[in-house]
Every structure is written in structure tokens, then in C-alpha cells.
C-alpha positions in Angstrom: 2.5 4.0 19.9 0.6 0.7 19.0 0.4 -2.4 21.3 0.5 -5.1 18.9 0.3 -8.3 21.3 -0.4 -8.8 24.6 1.4 -12.1 24.5 3.4 -14.9 22.8 0.4 -16.8 23.2 -1.8 -13.8 21.3 0.5 -14.0 18.5 0.0 -18.2 17.8 -3.9 -17.7 18.5 -3.8 -15.4 15.0 -7.4 -15.7 13.6 -7.2 -18.3 10.7 -7.5 -17.5 7.4 -5.5 -14.6 8.2 -1.9 -13.8 6.9 0.2 -12.0 10.1 0.0 -8.9 7.6 -3.2 -8.9 7.9 -3.5 -9.4 11.7 -0.7 -6.3 12.3 -2.2 -4.0 9.4 -6.0 -4.5 11.5 -4.0 -3.7 14.7 -2.3 -0.9 13.3 -5.7 0.6 12.3 -5.0 0.3 8.9 -8.4 1.4 6.5 -10.7 -2.1 5.5 -9.4 -1.3 2.2 -6.0 -2.0 2.0 -7.0 -5.6 4.5 -9.7 -6.5 1.6 -7.7 -5.3 -1.5 -10.6 -3.6 -2.7 -9.8 -0.4 -4.8 -9.0 3.0 -3.3 -9.3 6.4 -5.3 -7.5 9.0 -4.8 -8.5 12.5 -6.6 -6.8 15.7 -6.0 -8.8 18.3 -8.1 -9.8 18.0 -11.4 -5.7 17.3 -12.8 -5.3 14.2 -11.2 -6.6 10.3 -10.2 -4.8 7.3 -8.5 -6.1 3.9 -8.3 -4.8 2.0 -5.4 -5.4 -1.9 -5.1 -5.6 -2.3 -8.8 -5.6 -5.5 -11.0 -4.0 -3.7 -14.1 -5.1 -1.8 -17.1 -8.1 -2.9 -19.1 -7.8 0.0 -21.8 -7.1 3.5 -22.3 -7.0 6.5 -24.1 -7.2 10.3 -23.7 -11.0 10.5 -22.9 -10.9 7.3 -20.8 -8.9 5.0 -18.5 -10.4 1.6 -17.3 -8.6 0.5 -14.7 -9.4 -3.8 -13.8 -10.1 -3.9 -9.5 -11.4 -6.9 -7.3 -14.9 -4.6 -7.6 -15.3 -4.4 -11.0 -13.0 -1.8 -14.1 -13.1 1.9 -12.1 -13.6 4.4 -15.0 -11.7 7.3 -15.4 -13.4 9.9 -17.7 -12.0 13.1 -18.7 -9.9 14.8 -21.4 -5.8 14.9 -22.1 -6.1 11.6 -19.8 -2.4 9.7 -19.7 -0.5 7.5 -17.2 1.9 8.9 -15.2 3.0 6.8 -13.0 2.4 2.8 -12.3 3.4 -0.4 -9.8 2.1 -3.3 -8.6 0.1 -1.0 -5.8 -0.8 2.3 -7.8 -1.9 3.7 -11.1 -1.6 7.2 -10.9 -3.6 9.0 -13.9 -2.7 12.5 -15.2 -5.2 14.9 -16.7 -8.4 16.9 -16.8 -10.5 14.2 -14.8 -14.3 14.6 -15.2 -15.5 11.8 -14.0 -14.9 8.4 -11.9 -16.7 5.6 -11.5 -16.1 2.2 -9.6 -17.9 -1.2 -10.7 -20.2 -2.0 -13.3 -19.5 -3.4 -16.7 -16.4 -3.2 -19.1 
């Protein structure tokens, strides 16, 4: 079990500019991407890709899905691509995934 804070004064002295949620995630050893809002891309074989920490869809068709992120566009290229599921945190793409690029020009 993780120890979150040693004392109440430790809670009061949280680092400036960070929310209590960010401090909690830091104490629980969550990945830096979660804290910074950087995109996280999960790939499952050639059949599925998911983009977390997205900022919406720029464009999509069967050959390419372009997703907005804090580091620039995330480009998922392949064939028969479709957006299977989307919510505020995650975009799940199914089809034949051949390439994923982060950043660069849209």
C-alpha cells in the first residue's frame, strides 16, 4: 500500500501550481504522461490502436485517423480504419494499423 502523506502539514505544503490530483498521482507512481497530458498510444498487434490524452479528432477516413494532442497530431495509418469508441480520455481505432506517428504537421 502506498503512503500518500506523512502528516497534515505535508498536505498543506503541496507543490505550487499543481492540483491535489496531480500530487496524488505522483505519490502513487503514475506515469508522467498522465500528469503532463502527453498523448499515450496503445497498439494491440495490427488490429487496434488507442490514443489517450487526446484533444479530439482532426480528420479520419479508412486509410488515416488524425488525432489532436498536446504534442501535435497523432497519425494512425492503415486500412479499413474506423473509430470504434471515443470518450474524453480515449479514442479506440480498429482496422489494420500499419503506422503511428506522433507530432509533425497535420
